[in-house]
N, C-alpha and C positions, 0 to 999 in steps of 0.2 A: 432936409431937415439936417444938419449936421450935427456931431456926438453930443458936444456943448448943448445944444437946444433939446437935443431929445432928454437929456438930464436933466435941464430943468422943466419939460413937461412932465415929466413921469413925476418928478419932487413936487410939481405943484397937483397933479394927481393926489399922493400920499399927502399931502398936506390937510386934504380933505379926512383924513382919519383923524386929526385932532380939532378941525373947524366944524366936522360934522358931529362930533359927540358932545361938544359942552364947548360953553364959552370961557369956561374956566377948566382947564383940563385936572387940575391937581384936587378937584373936588368929585370926581368922578370917584364913586364907589359902588361894586356891583353887588347885588342881592341876590349870594346864593350859602347855601349852607356846607360845612365840612362832611362829606360822606365817603365810604369806602371804596376805591377803587379796583377794578381787575388787573393784575399783572400779568397778561400772556403774552406769547412769543411773539415777535413782530415780524411782519412779511412784508417784505418791500413790494410795492406794487397791488398789493390785497385793495378789492373794492372795498369802499365805507360799509357796503351791506355786508361783506362777510366779516371786516373787522370788527362793528357795532352790528351785531347782528338784531339788536332791540331797539334798536336808535328806532325812532320815529313810530313805534308801535302804536296803536289806538287800545290796543289791549288794557284797560284801564275802565276802573266804576266812574261813573257820575251822578250824582244826584243832586237835583234841583226841584224849585217850586216856581213855575212861571205865572208870568201875570194871569189875572182871571179870565181875560177876554183876547189870549193870546192863541194863536193857531199854529201848531208844530207843525215845522214844513220838513221834508228829507234832508238827511245830512250831506252835504258835499263836500269835495276835498278840502274845502279851506274852512268849514263851518261844520265845526262839531257838533253844535245845537243850534239850531235855525227856526226863528219864531216870527212870525208876520199878525200884524195887527192893523186896527181900525178897518175904514170905509175901501172898500175894494184893496186891502191887505197893504194900505201906502207903507204903513209902517213898519221898520224890519229890527230886529234884535237876535244879535247871534255871537258867538262865542265861537274862538279862533286859536288854535294854536300857531305861536307864532315863533319867529327866531328869537333866540339870544339876546337881548340888550345890556349893552354896557356903559349906557350914559342916563340911567335913568327913564330910560321910555323916551327922552325926548325927542329921538328921528322920529320914531312912529308918532307921538303927539304932532308934532308940526309936519309930519305929510297929514292926518287926518285936516288939520289945521286949513290945509293949503286946498284940501276935497272941499272945505268952505269958504275960498275967497279969502283966507285971511292971511296974517304975517306970522311968519315965525315966531314962535316966542322964546325965551334967553333960560337959561339955568335957572336964576334968580324968581325968573316970576313962576318956574316948573314947582320950584321948592316951596311957594305960599299959596298953590294949589288949595283946595280943601282935602281931606282925604276922607275916604267910604271904605267900608268893609269890600272885599271882595273873596270868597271862597277861603277865608279864614284868615287872611291878610289886611291890612290899611293900607291902602294905596292912592295916590292923586286920582281924583277924581275930575270931569275934564267936563264941561259944558259947552257947545259954539254955535252960536246962532249966526247965518251966513247965508249964502247961495250956494246950495249943494252941485257941486257936479257929476263926484266921482268919477271923472275920468271920461264924461260924455261931452260933446260937443257943447261949443254958448249956449245955442240953440234951444238947447236942451237940460240946461242948468235949472234947477229948482230955486224959486227965491222962498222967503221966508221959512226956510228951514232949520233946523235942530242937531245936534248930533250930542249924545251923551255915551262915554266911552270912561273905561278903565283899563290898565295893565298890572298882572301880577308874575312876578317870578316864584315859582314852587320846586325847588330843591333842582330838577334839571329840566325842568321846560317853564316853556314861558305861554301866558294867555291874553288873550285880550278880550273885551265884550264891549259891545257895539249898540247903540240903537239909534235912530235917523229916521225921520218923517218931519212934516210940517209941524212948525214950533206948537201952534193952539193945540196938538193932539198929544205932542210930548209933555206940555203943561200938565196933562190928565195922567201921564204916562210916566213919569219921572218916580212916582213913589214904589210902583209898581217896578221899575226896572232898578232900584235901589234894594228893594226886597230879593228880588231876584237874584242879584248878587252877593246878596248876603248870605241866603241860604244855601248859594252854591258848594258841594263836597265834590273835591277831586281828588282821586286815589290812584298817585299814580302808577304802572306795574312797576312792583317793587325788583323785580330781576333784569329791569332793564340798564345797558350800559351809563355810566354817568360821566357823558359828554353831553353836550348843548351845539347847536349851529348857533353861530354868534357872527354878527356884522360889525364892524368900526372902518366908519368911511367908506373905500373901498374895497375893502379887504373882506374875505367870510372864510371860515374855518371852524372846524369842531373843536373845542376847547374843553378839557377836565372842568368838572363844574366847581371844584375845589381849589381853582387856582383863580385867587384874586386881581383883577385889571386895573392897571396902573399907566399912566403916562411917562415912560422912562426919559432921561436926559440923554441929546443927542449931541455930537461934536463934530467936528470942522469936517471930517472924514465919514461919518456914518450916520444917518437920519433913522432916528427909531420912534416910529409913532403908536408902536404897539409894545406893552409889556406885561407880566404878569407877577407876582409874588407868589411863593409857596411855602408852605410850612406854616406852623401856630403864630409863629412872630415875622413871617414873609422872609426867613433865611435864604432861602433860595429867587433865584432872578432869572425868569426868561424875558426873552427879546427878539423881536423882529426889526429888522434894519434894513437899508439901501445905503452901499458904499456908492459912493460919487464924485471922489477923487483924482481922476486919471490912473495910469500907474498903478499908484498907491492901492488903487481899488479891484485888484485883481483876486480872484478865488484864494488863489496861492499868498499872496500879500497877507491878505485878510488874516487868513489860518496864521501864517506866523507871527504877526503883531499877535494874536492871542497865545501862541506861544511863549513868546521874550516875554510877555505879561506876566508868563507862569514861571520865567526861569528857567525854560526848557528849550532845546534846540531847534533852530529853525527846519523846516522840512526842504530837502534837497527836493528837484524838479522828478526825479524816478520816485521819491515816499510817495510825495503828493499825487503824483497818478496813480500810486497804488493803492490809494484809500476806497475801502469800500463807499460804495453809492447811495446815493440818499434823495429822495424824490423832495425839493422844495418848490412852490410855486408851477407845478406843471415841468419844471425841469430838474433831469439829473445833476445831484451835485454830489459834493464828497463830504464824507462822514468824519467828522475830528472828535476824537475822544481821550481825557487823558486825566490822571489824578496828579496834583498839587499837594503835598502837604493831607491835611484833612479835606480839603477841595475836591470836587469831581467837576469837569467840564463836559458838555455835551455840543456840539457846533455842527452846523453845517452851512456851506456857501456853494452859492449856487448861480451861473449866468442864464438870463434872459434873454433869448433870440430875440432880437431887434429889426428884423426885414434888414440887414444889410447897413442897421446904424451901428453906433458906439454902446455894446452891449453893458446893460446894470448888474451890478452883483449883488445878490439878495443875501442877508444872512440870519440866521435864526440861533440862539444859544440858550443851554440851561446852565447854571452855574451853581455852586453851592454845596455845602456842608456832606459829606461822601452818605452818610448813614440817610441822610434825608433827599438826595439827587437820586440815586442808585436806582431807588423802587417807581421812579419816573420817567425811566429811560426809555419805556415801552409807548407810555403815553406822551412822551415829547417826539418820537420819531413820529406815530400816529398823526400830532398835533401839524407837523410840521409838512406833512404830505398832503394834508387837505388844505393849506391855504392856497386861497384863490384871489385873483382881481375880479370882483364880481360885475356883472353885466349892468347897465344904467339901469337904473327903478323910475316906472313911473310915479309920477308926482298925484296923479288922479286916482282913477278906478282902481284897486287894490282887492285881492283877496280877503284880508284883513285892515 
């Protein structure tokens, strides 16, 4: 595969970040609240556990009223609350903490639809789903009938099954609740399921760091909860599948991009295009080499920082290893009013370091 083919292959993967999120990317609206974020010193190379010591904690209070005939089972890694019901406990109901979604839950819902042997739904169809109460929020209610595989072999698929499910964003956490079982059994359990969801109360750990693990297409990362997801514009040089707006009116912009235009896509070329756009002199090779390092997509890149007028700019450029093929230049930047952007520096650097291409996800059996 030559460099040009590699570039097209990588861009094909990245394009999933748009297609996988929504048929109409401009309609994506994250469900998160503005909350204060700690601005601690940044340490290059620190582990997520060290940087986000409270991230993923299960030190929280959950109150609930289960169905009258449900048997409570032990919690598991992926099931915070776990119940069974019906003959031989054939029916299941469980609450899971899940990765943050930036597409209204569409990707999760379509994964569930595959488990039931159904085609994907569109964003417009998602918007038309009825809404029910779930832990204090009103969210889309999913009711699916089909042949439930759950990732098992076709010979083990269960016909005439039903799935009831909902997804909720709660500050810096996301939850799903699911019920599966024979359709005739869930006919009698649907009211119990809805009552359980309505009575759920989830109190997050007030000391937890305000970051959420999120996925968009093939990318995964930790993002501050008060960054609002958008799909930024791309140009001939840089494809930008992911972006965020920061501030009460979105005055600051953060973007992830992939540079694809040959020599113009080298890290120093990208850095100097940023500089020239800000009416600053371009870096020499020596100056660029001397810039501090910053991890981006698992590779060591260069950290760029400057102030131009009332605007502050932070950026990272990094080339991904490509097994002897033409390397790809990955970039991320944060730009906006200095008084707004400066406190976000630590968060931006931590965000950049956590960006990864995620492993292929199964369409069938999943922890949630």
